[in-house]
C-alpha positions as MATLAB code, in Angstrom:
seq = 'MAGSRLAPEAYVRHLRADGDRFAVAVAAGLSAPVASCPGWTAAELAYHLGEVQYFWGEIVRRGCLTDDDAQAIEPPARVSDDRIVTWFREQCDALCTSLDGADPDVTCWSWSPEHRVGFVQRRMAQEAAVHRWDAEEAAGAPTPIDSVLAIDGIGEFVEYMGGFDPNLGGEETVSLMATDGPTWVLRATGGNLVPDAGEPDVVASGTASDLLLALWRRPVLERLSVTGDREALDRFLNRPTSPDQRLETCPQDTKPSERPGPWQRFRTLSVSRTTNLLNVAAWLSGPPARRGSAQSSSSPARGLRAG';
ca = [
      43.426   31.493  -11.887;
      42.082   34.587  -10.166;
      39.282   34.119   -7.696;
      37.680   30.982   -6.349;
      35.536   28.786   -8.542;
      32.783   26.281   -8.121;
      33.514   22.589   -8.428;
      33.162   21.269  -12.008;
      30.177   19.155  -11.019;
      28.465   22.252   -9.619;
      28.785   24.021  -12.970;
      27.248   21.023  -14.732;
      24.457   20.873  -12.163;
      23.641   24.549  -12.761;
      23.859   24.041  -16.517;
      21.318   21.205  -16.371;
      18.939   23.111  -14.108;
      19.067   26.376  -16.048;
      18.842   24.513  -19.350;
      15.640   22.826  -18.192;
      14.136   26.082  -16.947;
      15.177   27.804  -20.196;
      13.319   25.162  -22.235;
      10.184   25.529  -20.118;
      10.232   29.330  -20.522;
      10.737   29.139  -24.291;
       7.936   26.592  -24.657;
       5.587   29.007  -22.889;
       5.738   31.364  -25.868;
       7.893   30.594  -28.896;
       7.066   33.876  -30.587;
       7.451   36.038  -27.483;
       9.846   38.959  -28.056;
      13.034   38.870  -25.997;
      13.421   42.391  -24.630;
      17.071   41.962  -23.703;
      17.847   40.630  -27.200;
      16.045   43.167  -29.416;
      14.489   41.699  -32.528;
      14.683   38.102  -31.345;
      11.858   35.767  -30.383;
      12.144   33.103  -27.727;
      12.523   30.468  -30.461;
      15.453   32.373  -31.976;
      17.047   32.664  -28.559;
      16.678   28.889  -28.177;
      18.521   28.297  -31.432;
      21.271   30.698  -30.394;
      21.853   29.005  -27.051;
      21.528   25.546  -28.582;
      24.117   26.226  -31.277;
      26.505   27.698  -28.717;
      26.106   24.599  -26.554;
      26.571   22.330  -29.569;
      29.775   24.149  -30.507;
      31.373   23.922  -27.072;
      30.301   20.306  -26.721;
      32.103   19.558  -29.980;
      35.193   21.438  -28.755;
      35.396   19.065  -25.798;
      34.303   15.885  -27.607;
      36.767   16.397  -30.459;
      39.574   17.645  -28.242;
      39.985   20.788  -30.347;
      43.255   22.608  -29.735;
      43.642   25.135  -32.553;
      41.661   27.812  -34.349;
      41.491   25.533  -37.392;
      40.046   22.761  -35.221;
      37.329   25.107  -34.000;
      36.572   26.482  -37.440;
      36.111   22.950  -38.773;
      32.998   22.490  -36.642;
      29.949   22.941  -38.841;
      26.860   24.679  -37.411;
      23.727   22.666  -36.732;
      20.736   23.138  -39.006;
      18.043   25.537  -37.824;
      15.046   23.368  -37.023;
      11.472   24.634  -37.233;
       9.974   26.461  -34.282;
       7.695   23.548  -33.449;
      10.787   21.382  -32.852;
      13.087   23.993  -31.352;
      12.471   23.136  -27.681;
      13.100   19.420  -28.204;
      16.176   20.223  -30.285;
      17.495   22.575  -27.610;
      17.060   19.947  -24.911;
      19.065   17.507  -27.038;
      21.950   19.998  -27.348;
      21.908   20.797  -23.638;
      21.777   17.126  -22.637;
      24.679   16.304  -24.971;
      26.766   19.165  -23.574;
      26.073   18.118  -19.987;
      27.077   14.552  -20.832;
      30.346   15.794  -22.340;
      31.168   18.033  -19.375;
      29.941   15.826  -16.537;
      32.969   14.158  -14.970;
      35.374   15.728  -17.474;
      38.785   16.680  -16.082;
      38.790   20.502  -15.900;
      42.549   20.575  -16.444;
      42.444   18.867  -19.846;
      43.629   21.263  -22.550;
      41.141   22.472  -25.153;
      40.632   25.420  -27.447;
      38.884   28.589  -26.298;
      38.792   32.245  -27.272;
      40.048   33.175  -23.799;
      43.581   32.990  -22.387;
      42.426   29.901  -20.480;
      42.626   26.785  -22.662;
      41.067   24.236  -20.317;
      37.881   22.215  -20.138;
      37.291   23.996  -16.830;
      36.794   27.215  -18.778;
      34.059   25.553  -20.840;
      32.315   24.136  -17.766;
      32.239   27.546  -16.139;
      31.359   29.547  -19.274;
      28.514   27.273  -20.269;
      26.935   27.427  -16.821;
      27.139   31.223  -16.873;
      25.852   31.424  -20.452;
      22.837   29.275  -19.637;
      22.045   31.260  -16.497;
      21.881   34.639  -18.238;
      19.935   33.343  -21.232;
      17.571   31.464  -18.911;
      16.816   34.831  -17.340;
      16.279   36.283  -20.831;
      13.801   33.519  -21.698;
      11.929   33.833  -18.409;
      11.771   37.599  -18.803;
      10.243   37.096  -22.252;
       7.692   34.736  -20.671;
       6.870   37.374  -18.058;
       8.277   35.635  -14.977;
      12.052   36.146  -14.595;
      13.691   34.590  -11.557;
      17.115   35.427  -10.118;
      20.323   33.655  -11.006;
      21.510   31.439   -8.159;
      23.447   33.643   -5.745;
      26.597   31.499   -5.605;
      26.654   31.142   -9.393;
      26.094   34.868   -9.869;
      29.004   35.724   -7.556;
      31.176   33.407   -9.622;
      29.801   35.039  -12.775;
      30.888   38.483  -11.633;
      34.327   37.049  -10.962;
      34.414   35.543  -14.451;
      33.298   38.838  -15.978;
      36.042   40.770  -14.220;
      38.637   38.119  -15.006;
      37.964   37.616  -18.705;
      35.327   40.013  -19.985;
      36.063   43.304  -18.333;
      38.183   44.862  -21.049;
      37.275   48.197  -22.559;
      38.559   50.057  -25.574;
      41.957   51.414  -24.444;
      41.835   54.125  -27.122;
      38.970   55.938  -25.475;
      39.484   58.279  -22.580;
      37.723   58.452  -19.231;
      38.075   56.373  -16.112;
      35.471   55.388  -13.584;
      35.857   53.642  -10.252;
      32.717   51.704   -9.421;
      31.834   49.736   -6.311;
      29.565   46.745   -6.914;
      28.154   45.757   -3.533;
      26.320   42.436   -3.453;
      23.748   42.308   -0.683;
      24.220   38.528   -0.638;
      27.960   38.405   -1.190;
      31.188   40.367   -1.528;
      31.950   43.837   -2.821;
      34.036   44.558   -5.901;
      35.687   47.966   -6.323;
      36.775   48.222   -9.936;
      38.414   50.861  -12.087;
      38.028   50.989  -15.856;
      41.395   51.984  -17.227;
      43.805   51.127  -20.002;
      41.442   48.698  -21.656;
      40.881   46.619  -18.513;
      38.967   46.339  -15.288;
      41.336   46.430  -12.347;
      40.724   46.207   -8.580;
      40.987   49.575   -6.897;
      41.327   50.521   -3.252;
      40.357   54.142   -3.756;
      37.129   56.007   -3.208;
      34.567   54.926   -5.826;
      32.757   57.442   -8.025;
      29.564   55.474   -7.580;
      28.270   52.555   -5.500;
      25.754   50.139   -7.000;
      24.147   47.800   -4.494;
      21.913   44.846   -5.211;
      21.789   41.089   -5.297;
      24.633   39.300   -7.021;
      22.113   38.210   -9.652;
      21.090   41.764  -10.475;
      24.694   42.996  -10.471;
      25.711   40.252  -12.890;
      22.750   40.941  -15.152;
      23.599   44.646  -15.114;
      27.168   43.882  -16.170;
      25.715   41.939  -19.104;
      23.582   45.017  -19.841;
      20.259   43.426  -19.036;
      17.465   45.840  -18.067;
      17.677   45.553  -14.283;
      19.158   48.900  -13.283;
      15.940   50.000  -11.596;
      16.457   47.206   -9.054;
      19.880   48.501   -7.984;
      20.426   51.047   -5.239;
      22.805   53.669   -6.617;
      24.648   56.341   -4.648;
      27.161   58.742   -6.117;
      27.717   59.647   -9.752;
      25.039   57.736  -11.652;
      26.437   58.952  -14.968;
      29.706   57.249  -14.062;
      27.795   53.991  -13.593;
      26.084   54.460  -16.955;
      29.448   55.024  -18.631;
      30.867   51.998  -16.863;
      28.033   49.679  -17.935;
      27.515   51.072  -21.434;
      31.040   51.967  -22.432;
      31.210   52.686  -26.166;
      33.660   51.020  -28.496;
      35.626   52.543  -31.322;
      33.907   52.259  -34.739;
      36.169   49.509  -36.052;
      35.607   47.437  -32.907;
      31.862   47.913  -32.478;
      30.467   44.389  -32.422;
      26.812   43.460  -32.552;
      25.135   40.105  -32.322;
      21.752   41.371  -33.385;
      21.833   44.197  -35.967;
      18.599   46.135  -35.717;
      18.304   46.799  -39.448;
      18.055   43.125  -40.460;
      15.532   40.364  -39.891;
      16.609   37.626  -37.463;
      16.714   35.108  -40.320;
      19.204   37.303  -42.199;
      21.595   37.827  -39.321;
      24.881   35.933  -39.406;
      25.113   32.957  -37.071;
      28.073   32.394  -34.754;
      29.949   30.326  -37.344;
      29.816   33.137  -39.904;
      30.698   35.667  -37.228;
      33.620   33.499  -36.126;
      34.997   33.381  -39.647;
      34.594   37.069  -40.432;
      35.226   38.886  -37.153;
      38.512   40.803  -37.386;
      39.619   41.261  -33.828;
      43.006   40.222  -32.505;
      43.569   38.271  -29.279;
      44.580   41.520  -27.594;
      41.326   43.342  -28.430;
      39.068   43.844  -25.466;
      37.207   40.708  -24.410;
      34.145   42.555  -23.180;
      33.217   43.524  -26.740;
      33.961   40.055  -28.059;
      32.247   38.072  -25.334;
      29.184   40.321  -25.128;
      28.805   40.276  -28.901;
      29.106   36.514  -29.088;
      26.995   35.733  -26.057;
      23.826   37.443  -27.169;
      22.546   40.934  -27.925;
      22.263   43.014  -24.751;
      19.994   46.016  -24.926;
      21.225   49.531  -25.645;
      24.100   48.596  -27.929;
      24.962   50.506  -31.113;
      24.648   49.357  -34.703;
      26.963   46.753  -36.171;
      30.094   47.433  -38.143;
      31.035   44.741  -40.596;
      34.555   43.488  -41.085;
      36.289   41.573  -43.839;
      39.398   40.098  -42.230;
      39.299   36.523  -40.934;
      39.146   36.054  -37.199;
      41.549   33.979  -35.200;
      41.012   32.758  -31.689;
      37.460   33.920  -31.033;
      34.316   31.910  -30.611;
      30.776   32.106  -29.345;
      30.013   31.475  -25.755;
];
């Protein structure tokens, strides 16, 4: 596996801590709009994160190995807003129990090329961290993602979620310089992010937390120091997808209650394993700001799942 990772117990520790802080932020205002997930309230964000955590907990508990195994998991019922925080805590506690002490090398299903429980431990910690920031931002008091976890999150993004549409032209070389960690020089080319030793078109400097949030298209760009071609950075962070691959968690022309949940999206999304993982993972992880409208698809999906 590329890059160094945290110990499994560290991922679970972060998952517990961010899950608790997420619940506190949601409870502060259930109906608060979530700016980074347009059209969603904090309560809807809580259901999204809770159902994702329920799904991955079931993957590990059941020992799912195949797409059919994953598709057999039924979604949890949407509880009322007055119970959503308690329900979310139950899902987070159950996931932590399933992952705490689990052997990271045990095989399990995932949408990524990595079919290990270690993938789930890492992905769930990263998922909770970003959505915790979303919930705190909705409550008016966002706090940074832990520096060590954010550095790992950038590594995960580059490793598994850095793909772009290979059919579209244009290449940018971007330097991401963490003021509290390393520097990544990355080139977007051929449908992938690849390390590059050349001169970058643009340098974005900031904390690892802000760099990670920017990669996930959260509204933090004003906190980054940018030198060089800012338009290249914008293209890099907001790269469009081709019409048949444009994926959207949160269509802006529908009410939240009418939007398909992850189970429906899993069963209807027509993207092959070789399609770029940035589109898939960003679409399934929550609706970042500044994304285009959804394009529906009728073919069944194989090998993709929320997280």
